[in-house]
N, CA, C, O and the ligand as a Tripos MOL2 file, in Angstrom:
@<TRIPOS>MOLECULE
protein
  305   303    77     0     0
PROTEIN
NO_CHARGES

@<TRIPOS>ATOM
      1 N           8.0750   -5.4230    1.9600 N.3       1 MET1
      2 CA          8.0490   -6.5750    1.0620 C.3       1 MET1
      3 C           7.1140   -6.2940   -0.1010 C.2       1 MET1
      4 O           5.9670   -5.8920    0.1000 O.2       1 MET1
      5 N           7.5970   -6.5010   -1.3070 N.am      2 PRO2
      6 CA          6.7520   -6.1950   -2.4800 C.3       2 PRO2
      7 C           5.6310   -7.2160   -2.5950 C.2       2 PRO2
      8 O           5.7360   -8.3680   -2.1730 O.2       2 PRO2
      9 N           4.5400   -6.7170   -3.1980 N.am      3 LEU3
     10 CA          3.3410   -7.5280   -3.4100 C.3       3 LEU3
     11 C           3.2450   -7.8330   -4.9070 C.2       3 LEU3
     12 O           3.3540   -6.9570   -5.7650 O.2       3 LEU3
     13 N           3.0360   -9.1110   -5.1670 N.am      4 TYR4
     14 CA          2.9860   -9.4990   -6.6000 C.3       4 TYR4
     15 C           1.5790   -9.9860   -6.9690 C.2       4 TYR4
     16 O           0.8760  -10.5990   -6.1660 O.2       4 TYR4
     17 N           1.2160   -9.6970   -8.1660 N.am      5 ASP5
     18 CA         -0.0650  -10.1900   -8.7290 C.3       5 ASP5
     19 C           0.2090  -11.3950   -9.5850 C.2       5 ASP5
     20 O           1.1200  -11.4170  -10.4130 O.2       5 ASP5
     21 N          -0.6070  -12.3900   -9.3580 N.am      6 TYR6
     22 CA         -0.5010  -13.6440  -10.1600 C.3       6 TYR6
     23 C          -1.8240  -13.9690  -10.7580 C.2       6 TYR6
     24 O          -2.8790  -13.5860  -10.2520 O.2       6 TYR6
     25 N          -1.7500  -14.6990  -11.8670 N.am      7 LYS7
     26 CA         -3.0030  -15.1620  -12.4820 C.3       7 LYS7
     27 C          -2.7950  -16.5720  -12.9830 C.2       7 LYS7
     28 O          -1.7670  -16.8830  -13.5850 O.2       7 LYS7
     29 N          -3.7760  -17.4270  -12.7340 N.am      8 CYS8
     30 CA         -3.7050  -18.8000  -13.1800 C.3       8 CYS8
     31 C          -4.4130  -18.9230  -14.5080 C.2       8 CYS8
     32 O          -5.5850  -18.5690  -14.6380 O.2       8 CYS8
     33 N          -3.7070  -19.4180  -15.4750 N.am      9 ASP9
     34 CA         -4.3380  -19.6510  -16.8090 C.3       9 ASP9
     35 C          -5.1660  -20.9100  -16.8230 C.2       9 ASP9
     36 O          -5.9340  -21.1490  -17.7550 O.2       9 ASP9
     37 N          -5.0160  -21.7000  -15.8120 N.am     10 GLY10
     38 CA         -5.8020  -22.9590  -15.6790 C.3      10 GLY10
     39 C          -7.2510  -22.6990  -15.2690 C.2      10 GLY10
     40 O          -8.1930  -23.1090  -15.9480 O.2      10 GLY10
     41 N          -7.3970  -22.0200  -14.1600 N.am     11 CYS11
     42 CA         -8.7790  -21.8070  -13.6360 C.3      11 CYS11
     43 C          -9.1490  -20.3030  -13.6710 C.2      11 CYS11
     44 O         -10.2890  -19.9270  -13.3980 O.2      11 CYS11
     45 N          -8.1820  -19.4800  -14.0040 N.am     12 GLY12
     46 CA         -8.4950  -18.0400  -14.1490 C.3      12 GLY12
     47 C          -8.4980  -17.2690  -12.8770 C.2      12 GLY12
     48 O          -8.8370  -16.0850  -12.8640 O.2      12 GLY12
     49 N          -8.1330  -17.9040  -11.8200 N.am     13 VAL13
     50 CA         -8.1330  -17.1880  -10.5020 C.3      13 VAL13
     51 C          -6.9840  -16.2040  -10.4890 C.2      13 VAL13
     52 O          -5.9150  -16.4600  -11.0430 O.2      13 VAL13
     53 N          -7.2220  -15.0880   -9.8550 N.am     14 ARG14
     54 CA         -6.1530  -14.1040   -9.7250 C.3      14 ARG14
     55 C          -5.9260  -13.8650   -8.2090 C.2      14 ARG14
     56 O          -6.8610  -13.7130   -7.4230 O.2      14 ARG14
     57 N          -4.6610  -13.8430   -7.8640 N.am     15 PHE15
     58 CA         -4.3580  -13.6820   -6.4620 C.3      15 PHE15
     59 C          -3.0710  -12.8940   -6.2670 C.2      15 PHE15
     60 O          -2.2740  -12.7150   -7.1880 O.2      15 PHE15
     61 N          -2.9040  -12.4430   -5.0680 N.am     16 GLU16
     62 CA         -1.7060  -11.6660   -4.7520 C.3      16 GLU16
     63 C          -0.8790  -12.4160   -3.7430 C.2      16 GLU16
     64 O          -1.3820  -13.1130   -2.8630 O.2      16 GLU16
     65 N           0.4270  -12.2400   -3.9130 N.am     17 LYS17
     66 CA          1.3270  -12.9140   -3.0050 C.3      17 LYS17
     67 C           2.4160  -11.9790   -2.6010 C.2      17 LYS17
     68 O           2.9990  -11.2720   -3.4230 O.2      17 LYS17
     69 N           2.6860  -11.9830   -1.3090 N.am     18 GLU18
     70 CA          3.7190  -11.0910   -0.8700 C.3      18 GLU18
     71 C           4.9390  -11.8640   -0.5120 C.2      18 GLU18
     72 O           4.8770  -12.7280    0.3630 O.2      18 GLU18
     73 N           6.0360  -11.6010   -1.1380 N.am     19 HIS19
     74 CA          7.2780  -12.2890   -0.8770 C.3      19 HIS19
     75 C           8.4430  -11.4360   -1.2840 C.2      19 HIS19
     76 O           8.2960  -10.5790   -2.1550 O.2      19 HIS19
     77 N           9.6090  -11.6380   -0.6830 N.am     20 PRO20
     78 CA         10.7550  -10.8570   -1.0680 C.3      20 PRO20
     79 C          11.1710  -11.0760   -2.5140 C.2      20 PRO20
     80 O          10.8250  -12.0850   -3.1280 O.2      20 PRO20
     81 N          11.9160  -10.1200   -3.0450 N.am     21 MET21
     82 CA         12.3190  -10.2290   -4.4230 C.3      21 MET21
     83 C          13.2120  -11.4380   -4.6800 C.2      21 MET21
     84 O          13.2630  -11.9980   -5.7750 O.2      21 MET21
     85 N          13.9210  -11.8110   -3.5960 N.am     22 SER22
     86 CA         14.8430  -12.9260   -3.7670 C.3      22 SER22
     87 C          14.1400  -14.2770   -3.7960 C.2      22 SER22
     88 O          14.7040  -15.2760   -4.2440 O.2      22 SER22
     89 N          12.8960  -14.2940   -3.3110 N.am     23 ALA23
     90 CA         12.1510  -15.5400   -3.2790 C.3      23 ALA23
     91 C          11.7190  -15.9450   -4.6750 C.2      23 ALA23
     92 O          11.5020  -15.0830   -5.5270 O.2      23 ALA23
     93 N          11.5900  -17.2210   -4.9210 N.am     24 PRO24
     94 CA         11.1140  -17.6720   -6.2510 C.3      24 PRO24
     95 C           9.6370  -17.2890   -6.4570 C.2      24 PRO24
     96 O           8.8620  -17.1850   -5.5070 O.2      24 PRO24
     97 N           9.2950  -17.0920   -7.6850 N.am     25 VAL25
     98 CA          7.9340  -16.7160   -8.0090 C.3      25 VAL25
     99 C           7.0170  -17.8900   -7.8190 C.2      25 VAL25
    100 O           7.4620  -19.0380   -7.8240 O.2      25 VAL25
    101 N           5.7350  -17.6190   -7.6520 N.am     26 VAL26
    102 CA          4.7350  -18.6700   -7.4840 C.3      26 VAL26
    103 C           4.5100  -19.3010   -8.8790 C.2      26 VAL26
    104 O           4.3270  -18.6090   -9.8800 O.2      26 VAL26
    105 N           4.5340  -20.5940   -8.8890 N.am     27 LYS27
    106 CA          4.3060  -21.3240  -10.1300 C.3      27 LYS27
    107 C           3.0810  -22.1870  -10.1490 C.2      27 LYS27
    108 O           2.4610  -22.4200  -11.1870 O.2      27 LYS27
    109 N           2.7420  -22.6700   -8.9350 N.am     28 VAL28
    110 CA          1.6290  -23.5610   -8.8200 C.3      28 VAL28
    111 C           0.3900  -22.7960   -8.2690 C.2      28 VAL28
    112 O           0.4810  -22.0710   -7.2780 O.2      28 VAL28
    113 N          -0.6790  -22.9710   -8.8960 N.am     29 CYS29
    114 CA         -1.9420  -22.2990   -8.5020 C.3      29 CYS29
    115 C          -2.4310  -22.8860   -7.1730 C.2      29 CYS29
    116 O          -2.5060  -24.1030   -7.0010 O.2      29 CYS29
    117 N          -2.7650  -21.9770   -6.2330 N.am     30 PRO30
    118 CA         -3.2630  -22.4450   -4.9620 C.3      30 PRO30
    119 C          -4.6910  -22.9550   -5.0520 C.2      30 PRO30
    120 O          -5.1590  -23.6230   -4.1300 O.2      30 PRO30
    121 N          -5.4030  -22.6560   -6.1490 N.am     31 GLU31
    122 CA         -6.7560  -23.0570   -6.2850 C.3      31 GLU31
    123 C          -6.9100  -24.4240   -6.9900 C.2      31 GLU31
    124 O          -7.6120  -25.3100   -6.5030 O.2      31 GLU31
    125 N          -6.2640  -24.5650   -8.0990 N.am     32 CYS32
    126 CA         -6.4480  -25.7590   -8.8630 C.3      32 CYS32
    127 C          -5.1940  -26.6040   -8.8980 C.2      32 CYS32
    128 O          -5.2630  -27.7700   -9.2880 O.2      32 CYS32
    129 N          -4.0610  -26.0710   -8.5110 N.am     33 GLY33
    130 CA         -2.8400  -26.8310   -8.4470 C.3      33 GLY33
    131 C          -2.0890  -26.9460   -9.7640 C.2      33 GLY33
    132 O          -1.0900  -27.6580   -9.8720 O.2      33 GLY33
    133 N          -2.5960  -26.2230  -10.7700 N.am     34 ALA34
    134 CA         -1.9510  -26.3270  -12.0930 C.3      34 ALA34
    135 C          -0.7120  -25.4230  -12.1220 C.2      34 ALA34
    136 O          -0.6730  -24.3920  -11.4510 O.2      34 ALA34
    137 N           0.2710  -25.8070  -12.8820 N.am     35 GLU35
    138 CA          1.4650  -24.9750  -12.9990 C.3      35 GLU35
    139 C           1.2420  -24.0350  -14.1700 C.2      35 GLU35
    140 O           1.9930  -24.0600  -15.1450 O.2      35 GLU35
    141 N           0.2390  -23.2280  -14.0780 N.am     36 LYS36
    142 CA         -0.0500  -22.3060  -15.1360 C.3      36 LYS36
    143 C          -0.1530  -20.8900  -14.6130 C.2      36 LYS36
    144 O          -0.7950  -20.0210  -15.2040 O.2      36 LYS36
    145 N           0.4980  -20.6920  -13.4920 N.am     37 VAL37
    146 CA          0.4730  -19.3590  -12.8610 C.3      37 VAL37
    147 C           1.5330  -18.4750  -13.5410 C.2      37 VAL37
    148 O           2.6790  -18.8680  -13.7630 O.2      37 VAL37
    149 N           1.0910  -17.3100  -13.8420 N.am     38 ARG38
    150 CA          2.0840  -16.3580  -14.4090 C.3      38 ARG38
    151 C           1.9770  -15.0590  -13.6080 C.2      38 ARG38
    152 O           0.9220  -14.6830  -13.0970 O.2      38 ARG38
    153 N           3.0890  -14.4270  -13.5350 N.am     39 LYS39
    154 CA          3.1320  -13.1580  -12.7430 C.3      39 LYS39
    155 C           2.6970  -12.0430  -13.5940 C.2      39 LYS39
    156 O           3.1340  -11.9080  -14.7370 O.2      39 LYS39
    157 N           1.8120  -11.2080  -13.0430 N.am     40 LEU40
    158 CA          1.3510  -10.0570  -13.7820 C.3      40 LEU40
    159 C           2.2410   -8.8260  -13.5190 C.2      40 LEU40
    160 O           2.7510   -8.6320  -12.4160 O.2      40 LEU40
    161 N           2.3980   -8.0480  -14.5120 N.am     41 LEU41
    162 CA          3.1790   -6.8540  -14.3310 C.3      41 LEU41
    163 C           2.3350   -5.8380  -13.6090 C.2      41 LEU41
    164 O           1.2690   -5.4380  -14.0760 O.2      41 LEU41
    165 N           2.8220   -5.4360  -12.4820 N.am     42 THR42
    166 CA          2.1030   -4.4490  -11.6960 C.3      42 THR42
    167 C           3.0370   -3.6160  -10.8850 C.2      42 THR42
    168 O           4.1280   -4.0490  -10.5140 O.2      42 THR42
    169 N           2.6060   -2.4290  -10.6150 N.am     43 THR43
    170 CA          3.4290   -1.5680   -9.7670 C.3      43 THR43
    171 C           2.7940   -1.3930   -8.3830 C.2      43 THR43
    172 O           3.3930   -0.8150   -7.4760 O.2      43 THR43
    173 N           1.5910   -1.8970   -8.2470 N.am     44 GLY44
    174 CA          0.8680   -1.7470   -7.0280 C.3      44 GLY44
    175 C           1.5800   -2.5060   -5.9000 C.2      44 GLY44
    176 O           1.9700   -3.6600   -6.0810 O.2      44 GLY44
    177 N           1.7450   -1.8830   -4.7760 N.am     45 GLY45
    178 CA          2.2780   -2.5320   -3.6650 C.3      45 GLY45
    179 C           3.8000   -2.4700   -3.5800 C.2      45 GLY45
    180 O           4.3850   -2.7060   -2.5230 O.2      45 GLY45
    181 N           4.4430   -2.1430   -4.7290 N.am     46 VAL46
    182 CA          5.8930   -2.0380   -4.7110 C.3      46 VAL46
    183 C           6.3370   -0.8030   -3.9300 C.2      46 VAL46
    184 O           7.2430   -0.8180   -3.0970 O.2      46 VAL46
    185 N           5.6330    0.2440   -4.2670 N.am     47 GLN47
    186 CA          5.9300    1.4640   -3.5300 C.3      47 GLN47
    187 C           4.7850    1.8890   -2.6310 C.2      47 GLN47
    188 O           3.6270    1.9190   -3.0470 O.2      47 GLN47
    189 N           5.1080    2.2010   -1.4540 N.am     48 VAL48
    190 CA          4.1100    2.6820   -0.4810 C.3      48 VAL48
    191 C           4.2340    4.2020   -0.4150 C.2      48 VAL48
    192 O           5.2400    4.7280    0.0600 O.2      48 VAL48
    193 N           3.2470    4.8780   -0.8750 N.am     49 SER49
    194 CA          3.3200    6.3380   -0.9190 C.3      49 SER49
    195 C           1.9990    6.9380   -0.4820 C.2      49 SER49
    196 O           0.9210    6.4040   -0.7420 O.2      49 SER49
    197 N           2.1220    8.0370    0.1730 N.am     50 GLY50
    198 CA          0.9130    8.8500    0.5160 C.3      50 GLY50
    199 C           0.2470    8.4230    1.8410 C.2      50 GLY50
    200 O          -0.5690    9.1690    2.3820 O.2      50 GLY50
    201 N           0.5770    7.2730    2.3480 N.am     51 SER51
    202 CA         -0.1170    6.8290    3.5420 C.3      51 SER51
    203 C           0.3630    7.5780    4.7530 C.2      51 SER51
    204 O          -0.4260    7.8660    5.6520 O.2      51 SER51
    205 N           1.6450    7.9030    4.8010 N.am     52 ALA52
    206 CA          2.2020    8.5450    5.9590 C.3      52 ALA52
    207 C           1.9320   10.0430    5.9640 C.2      52 ALA52
    208 O           2.0330   10.7060    6.9970 O.2      52 ALA52
    209 N           1.5890   10.5590    4.7950 N.am     53 ARG53
    210 CA          1.4850   11.9960    4.7150 C.3      53 ARG53
    211 C           0.1350   12.5140    5.2970 C.2      53 ARG53
    212 O           0.1020   13.5290    5.9940 O.2      53 ARG53
    213 N          -0.9350   11.8170    5.0040 N.am     54 SER54
    214 CA         -2.2450   12.3210    5.3780 C.3      54 SER54
    215 C          -2.8470   11.5670    6.5340 C.2      54 SER54
    216 O          -4.0110   11.7710    6.8790 O.2      54 SER54
    217 N          -2.0540   10.6900    7.1410 N.am     55 ALA55
    218 CA         -2.6280    9.8790    8.2340 C.3      55 ALA55
    219 C          -2.8280   10.6470    9.4960 C.2      55 ALA55
    220 O          -3.8730   10.5380   10.1380 O.2      55 ALA55
    221 N          -1.8250   11.4380    9.8740 N.am     56 ALA56
    222 CA         -1.9030   12.1600   11.1580 C.3      56 ALA56
    223 C          -2.7450   13.4310   11.0250 C.2      56 ALA56
    224 O          -2.5150   14.2670   10.1510 O.2      56 ALA56
    225 N          -3.7050   13.5420   11.9010 N.am     57 PRO57
    226 CA         -4.5030   14.7910   11.8200 C.3      57 PRO57
    227 C          -3.6910   15.9650   12.3290 C.2      57 PRO57
    228 O          -2.9200   15.8470   13.2820 O.2      57 PRO57
    229 N          -3.8810   17.0980   11.6740 N.am     58 SER58
    230 CA         -3.1070   18.2560   12.0500 C.3      58 SER58
    231 C          -3.6590   18.9090   13.3170 C.2      58 SER58
    232 O          -4.8680   19.0530   13.4950 O.2      58 SER58
    233 N          -2.7410   19.2920   14.1740 N.am     59 ALA59
    234 CA         -3.1890   19.9370   15.4380 C.3      59 ALA59
    235 C          -3.7130   21.3100   15.1620 C.2      59 ALA59
    236 O          -3.2180   22.0180   14.2840 O.2      59 ALA59
    237 N          -4.7080   21.6810   15.9080 N.am     60 PRO60
    238 CA         -5.3010   23.0340   15.6860 C.3      60 PRO60
    239 C          -4.2730   24.1020   16.0750 C.2      60 PRO60
    240 O          -3.4510   23.8940   16.9680 O.2      60 PRO60
    241 N          -4.3340   25.2460   15.3880 N.am     61 PRO61
    242 CA         -3.3850   26.3290   15.7270 C.3      61 PRO61
    243 C          -3.7020   26.8340   17.1560 C.2      61 PRO61
    244 O          -4.7980   26.6220   17.6760 O.2      61 PRO61
    245 N          -2.7310   27.4910   17.7550 N.am     62 PRO62
    246 CA         -2.9470   28.0140   19.1420 C.3      62 PRO62
    247 C          -4.1430   28.9310   19.2360 C.2      62 PRO62
    248 O          -4.8600   28.9200   20.2360 O.2      62 PRO62
    249 N          -4.3700   29.7390   18.1880 N.am     63 CYS63
    250 CA         -5.4950   30.6540   18.2060 C.3      63 CYS63
    251 C          -6.8310   29.9830   18.3720 C.2      63 CYS63
    252 O          -7.7320   30.4940   19.0370 O.2      63 CYS63
    253 N          -6.9440   28.7960   17.7360 N.am     64 ALA64
    254 CA         -8.2040   28.1160   17.7490 C.3      64 ALA64
    255 C          -8.5990   27.6610   19.1590 C.2      64 ALA64
    256 O          -9.7830   27.5600   19.4790 O.2      64 ALA64
    257 N          -7.5990   27.3920   19.9880 N.am     65 SER65
    258 CA         -7.8880   26.9340   21.3360 C.3      65 SER65
    259 C          -7.6780   28.0070   22.3660 C.2      65 SER65
    260 O          -7.6450   27.7190   23.5630 O.2      65 SER65
    261 N          -7.5360   29.2260   21.9330 N.am     66 GLY66
    262 CA         -7.3850   30.3180   22.8530 C.3      66 GLY66
    263 C          -5.9890   30.4930   23.4300 C.2      66 GLY66
    264 O          -5.7890   31.2250   24.3990 O.2      66 GLY66
    265 N          -5.0280   29.8130   22.8210 N.am     67 GLY67
    266 CA         -3.6710   29.8750   23.3760 C.3      67 GLY67
    267 C          -2.9530   31.1200   22.9680 C.2      67 GLY67
    268 O          -1.9530   31.4690   23.5950 O.2      67 GLY67
    269 N          -3.4070   31.8140   21.9470 N.am     68 CYS68
    270 CA         -2.7430   33.0040   21.5020 C.3      68 CYS68
    271 C          -3.5030   34.2330   22.0810 C.2      68 CYS68
    272 O          -4.6580   34.5000   21.7500 O.2      68 CYS68
    273 N          -2.8030   34.9350   22.9350 N.am     69 ALA69
    274 CA         -3.5030   35.9980   23.6790 C.3      69 ALA69
    275 C          -3.2370   37.3700   23.0610 C.2      69 ALA69
    276 O          -3.8980   38.3380   23.4380 O.2      69 ALA69
    277 N          -2.3250   37.4820   22.1590 N.am     70 GLY70
    278 CA         -2.0390   38.8570   21.7040 C.3      70 GLY70
    279 C          -1.7470   38.9210   20.1990 C.2      70 GLY70
    280 O          -1.0330   39.8130   19.7420 O.2      70 GLY70
    281 N          -2.2800   38.0080   19.4580 N.am     71 GLY71
    282 CA         -2.0460   38.0340   17.9890 C.3      71 GLY71
    283 C          -0.6230   37.7300   17.6720 C.2      71 GLY71
    284 O          -0.1360   38.1450   16.6200 O.2      71 GLY71
    285 N           0.0810   37.0220   18.5320 N.am     72 MET72
    286 CA          1.4830   36.7410   18.3040 C.3      72 MET72
    287 C           1.6600   35.7820   17.1770 C.2      72 MET72
    288 O           2.7310   35.7380   16.5710 O.2      72 MET72
    289 N           0.6510   35.0070   16.8690 N.am     73 CYS73
    290 CA          0.8120   34.0060   15.8380 C.3      73 CYS73
    291 C           0.5280   34.5850   14.4910 C.2      73 CYS73
    292 O           0.7140   33.9040   13.4830 O.2      73 CYS73
    293 N           0.0910   35.7970   14.4280 N.am     74 GLY74
    294 CA         -0.1260   36.4580   13.1350 C.3      74 GLY74
    295 C          -1.5400   36.1670   12.5560 C.2      74 GLY74
    296 O          -1.9100   36.7240   11.5220 O.2      74 GLY74
    297 N          -2.2960   35.3220   13.2060 N.am     75 LEU75
    298 CA         -3.6390   34.9590   12.6800 C.3      75 LEU75
    299 C          -4.7300   35.8080   13.3390 C.2      75 LEU75
    300 O          -5.8620   35.8470   12.8570 O.2      75 LEU75
    301 N          -4.4010   36.4690   14.4100 N.am     76 GLY76
    302 CA         -5.3960   37.2150   15.1700 C.3      76 GLY76
    303 C          -5.4540   38.6190   14.6460 C.2      76 GLY76
    304 O          -6.2320   39.4330   15.1440 O.2      76 GLY76
    305 ZN         -5.7030  -22.3380  -11.1000 Zn       77 ZN77
@<TRIPOS>BOND
     1     1     2 1
     2     2     3 1
     3     3     4 2
     4     3     5 am
     5     5     6 1
     6     6     7 1
     7     7     8 2
     8     7     9 am
     9     9    10 1
    10    10    11 1
    11    11    12 2
    12    11    13 am
    13    13    14 1
    14    14    15 1
    15    15    16 2
    16    15    17 am
    17    17    18 1
    18    18    19 1
    19    19    20 2
    20    19    21 am
    21    21    22 1
    22    22    23 1
    23    23    24 2
    24    23    25 am
    25    25    26 1
    26    26    27 1
    27    27    28 2
    28    27    29 am
    29    29    30 1
    30    30    31 1
    31    31    32 2
    32    31    33 am
    33    33    34 1
    34    34    35 1
    35    35    36 2
    36    35    37 am
    37    37    38 1
    38    38    39 1
    39    39    40 2
    40    39    41 am
    41    41    42 1
    42    42    43 1
    43    43    44 2
    44    43    45 am
    45    45    46 1
    46    46    47 1
    47    47    48 2
    48    47    49 am
    49    49    50 1
    50    50    51 1
    51    51    52 2
    52    51    53 am
    53    53    54 1
    54    54    55 1
    55    55    56 2
    56    55    57 am
    57    57    58 1
    58    58    59 1
    59    59    60 2
    60    59    61 am
    61    61    62 1
    62    62    63 1
    63    63    64 2
    64    63    65 am
    65    65    66 1
    66    66    67 1
    67    67    68 2
    68    67    69 am
    69    69    70 1
    70    70    71 1
    71    71    72 2
    72    71    73 am
    73    73    74 1
    74    74    75 1
    75    75    76 2
    76    75    77 am
    77    77    78 1
    78    78    79 1
    79    79    80 2
    80    79    81 am
    81    81    82 1
    82    82    83 1
    83    83    84 2
    84    83    85 am
    85    85    86 1
    86    86    87 1
    87    87    88 2
    88    87    89 am
    89    89    90 1
    90    90    91 1
    91    91    92 2
    92    91    93 am
    93    93    94 1
    94    94    95 1
    95    95    96 2
    96    95    97 am
    97    97    98 1
    98    98    99 1
    99    99   100 2
   100    99   101 am
   101   101   102 1
   102   102   103 1
   103   103   104 2
   104   103   105 am
   105   105   106 1
   106   106   107 1
   107   107   108 2
   108   107   109 am
   109   109   110 1
   110   110   111 1
   111   111   112 2
   112   111   113 am
   113   113   114 1
   114   114   115 1
   115   115   116 2
   116   115   117 am
   117   117   118 1
   118   118   119 1
   119   119   120 2
   120   119   121 am
   121   121   122 1
   122   122   123 1
   123   123   124 2
   124   123   125 am
   125   125   126 1
   126   126   127 1
   127   127   128 2
   128   127   129 am
   129   129   130 1
   130   130   131 1
   131   131   132 2
   132   131   133 am
   133   133   134 1
   134   134   135 1
   135   135   136 2
   136   135   137 am
   137   137   138 1
   138   138   139 1
   139   139   140 2
   140   139   141 am
   141   141   142 1
   142   142   143 1
   143   143   144 2
   144   143   145 am
   145   145   146 1
   146   146   147 1
   147   147   148 2
   148   147   149 am
   149   149   150 1
   150   150   151 1
   151   151   152 2
   152   151   153 am
   153   153   154 1
   154   154   155 1
   155   155   156 2
   156   155   157 am
   157   157   158 1
   158   158   159 1
   159   159   160 2
   160   159   161 am
   161   161   162 1
   162   162   163 1
   163   163   164 2
   164   163   165 am
   165   165   166 1
   166   166   167 1
   167   167   168 2
   168   167   169 am
   169   169   170 1
   170   170   171 1
   171   171   172 2
   172   171   173 am
   173   173   174 1
   174   174   175 1
   175   175   176 2
   176   175   177 am
   177   177   178 1
   178   178   179 1
   179   179   180 2
   180   179   181 am
   181   181   182 1
   182   182   183 1
   183   183   184 2
   184   183   185 am
   185   185   186 1
   186   186   187 1
   187   187   188 2
   188   187   189 am
   189   189   190 1
   190   190   191 1
   191   191   192 2
   192   191   193 am
   193   193   194 1
   194   194   195 1
   195   195   196 2
   196   195   197 am
   197   197   198 1
   198   198   199 1
   199   199   200 2
   200   199   201 am
   201   201   202 1
   202   202   203 1
   203   203   204 2
   204   203   205 am
   205   205   206 1
   206   206   207 1
   207   207   208 2
   208   207   209 am
   209   209   210 1
   210   210   211 1
   211   211   212 2
   212   211   213 am
   213   213   214 1
   214   214   215 1
   215   215   216 2
   216   215   217 am
   217   217   218 1
   218   218   219 1
   219   219   220 2
   220   219   221 am
   221   221   222 1
   222   222   223 1
   223   223   224 2
   224   223   225 am
   225   225   226 1
   226   226   227 1
   227   227   228 2
   228   227   229 am
   229   229   230 1
   230   230   231 1
   231   231   232 2
   232   231   233 am
   233   233   234 1
   234   234   235 1
   235   235   236 2
   236   235   237 am
   237   237   238 1
   238   238   239 1
   239   239   240 2
   240   239   241 am
   241   241   242 1
   242   242   243 1
   243   243   244 2
   244   243   245 am
   245   245   246 1
   246   246   247 1
   247   247   248 2
   248   247   249 am
   249   249   250 1
   250   250   251 1
   251   251   252 2
   252   251   253 am
   253   253   254 1
   254   254   255 1
   255   255   256 2
   256   255   257 am
   257   257   258 1
   258   258   259 1
   259   259   260 2
   260   259   261 am
   261   261   262 1
   262   262   263 1
   263   263   264 2
   264   263   265 am
   265   265   266 1
   266   266   267 1
   267   267   268 2
   268   267   269 am
   269   269   270 1
   270   270   271 1
   271   271   272 2
   272   271   273 am
   273   273   274 1
   274   274   275 1
   275   275   276 2
   276   275   277 am
   277   277   278 1
   278   278   279 1
   279   279   280 2
   280   279   281 am
   281   281   282 1
   282   282   283 1
   283   283   284 2
   284   283   285 am
   285   285   286 1
   286   286   287 1
   287   287   288 2
   288   287   289 am
   289   289   290 1
   290   290   291 1
   291   291   292 2
   292   291   293 am
   293   293   294 1
   294   294   295 1
   295   295   296 2
   296   295   297 am
   297   297   298 1
   298   298   299 1
   299   299   300 2
   300   299   301 am
   301   301   302 1
   302   302   303 1
   303   303   304 2
@<TRIPOS>SUBSTRUCTURE
     1 MET1         2 RESIDUE 1 A MET
     2 PRO2         6 RESIDUE 1 A PRO
     3 LEU3        10 RESIDUE 1 A LEU
     4 TYR4        14 RESIDUE 1 A TYR
     5 ASP5        18 RESIDUE 1 A ASP
     6 TYR6        22 RESIDUE 1 A TYR
     7 LYS7        26 RESIDUE 1 A LYS
     8 CYS8        30 RESIDUE 1 A CYS
     9 ASP9        34 RESIDUE 1 A ASP
    10 GLY10       38 RESIDUE 1 A GLY
    11 CYS11       42 RESIDUE 1 A CYS
    12 GLY12       46 RESIDUE 1 A GLY
    13 VAL13       50 RESIDUE 1 A VAL
    14 ARG14       54 RESIDUE 1 A ARG
    15 PHE15       58 RESIDUE 1 A PHE
    16 GLU16       62 RESIDUE 1 A GLU
    17 LYS17       66 RESIDUE 1 A LYS
    18 GLU18       70 RESIDUE 1 A GLU
    19 HIS19       74 RESIDUE 1 A HIS
    20 PRO20       78 RESIDUE 1 A PRO
    21 MET21       82 RESIDUE 1 A MET
    22 SER22       86 RESIDUE 1 A SER
    23 ALA23       90 RESIDUE 1 A ALA
    24 PRO24       94 RESIDUE 1 A PRO
    25 VAL25       98 RESIDUE 1 A VAL
    26 VAL26      102 RESIDUE 1 A VAL
    27 LYS27      106 RESIDUE 1 A LYS
    28 VAL28      110 RESIDUE 1 A VAL
    29 CYS29      114 RESIDUE 1 A CYS
    30 PRO30      118 RESIDUE 1 A PRO
    31 GLU31      122 RESIDUE 1 A GLU
    32 CYS32      126 RESIDUE 1 A CYS
    33 GLY33      130 RESIDUE 1 A GLY
    34 ALA34      134 RESIDUE 1 A ALA
    35 GLU35      138 RESIDUE 1 A GLU
    36 LYS36      142 RESIDUE 1 A LYS
    37 VAL37      146 RESIDUE 1 A VAL
    38 ARG38      150 RESIDUE 1 A ARG
    39 LYS39      154 RESIDUE 1 A LYS
    40 LEU40      158 RESIDUE 1 A LEU
    41 LEU41      162 RESIDUE 1 A LEU
    42 THR42      166 RESIDUE 1 A THR
    43 THR43      170 RESIDUE 1 A THR
    44 GLY44      174 RESIDUE 1 A GLY
    45 GLY45      178 RESIDUE 1 A GLY
    46 VAL46      182 RESIDUE 1 A VAL
    47 GLN47      186 RESIDUE 1 A GLN
    48 VAL48      190 RESIDUE 1 A VAL
    49 SER49      194 RESIDUE 1 A SER
    50 GLY50      198 RESIDUE 1 A GLY
    51 SER51      202 RESIDUE 1 A SER
    52 ALA52      206 RESIDUE 1 A ALA
    53 ARG53      210 RESIDUE 1 A ARG
    54 SER54      214 RESIDUE 1 A SER
    55 ALA55      218 RESIDUE 1 A ALA
    56 ALA56      222 RESIDUE 1 A ALA
    57 PRO57      226 RESIDUE 1 A PRO
    58 SER58      230 RESIDUE 1 A SER
    59 ALA59      234 RESIDUE 1 A ALA
    60 PRO60      238 RESIDUE 1 A PRO
    61 PRO61      242 RESIDUE 1 A PRO
    62 PRO62      246 RESIDUE 1 A PRO
    63 CYS63      250 RESIDUE 1 A CYS
    64 ALA64      254 RESIDUE 1 A ALA
    65 SER65      258 RESIDUE 1 A SER
    66 GLY66      262 RESIDUE 1 A GLY
    67 GLY67      266 RESIDUE 1 A GLY
    68 CYS68      270 RESIDUE 1 A CYS
    69 ALA69      274 RESIDUE 1 A ALA
    70 GLY70      278 RESIDUE 1 A GLY
    71 GLY71      282 RESIDUE 1 A GLY
    72 MET72      286 RESIDUE 1 A MET
    73 CYS73      290 RESIDUE 1 A CYS
    74 GLY74      294 RESIDUE 1 A GLY
    75 LEU75      298 RESIDUE 1 A LEU
    76 GLY76      302 RESIDUE 1 A GLY
    77 ZN77       305 GROUP 0 **** ****
């Protein structure tokens, strides 16, 4: 679900709201209740990238744990 940035011109508060694209945009400020909220142009949160790539720690090679007994892995 995309994350949208909003800013209220009434009180100046800035907040983020997560809702589907099909949902209507936020118009009323949750802080002051004024209908002066406008959606900010942002790309943050729309695309999730990089989190899955570096999250998993890489397993040590067999040589590091003594599993390679004859240089079969090419590192010995
Ligand atoms: Zn406000």
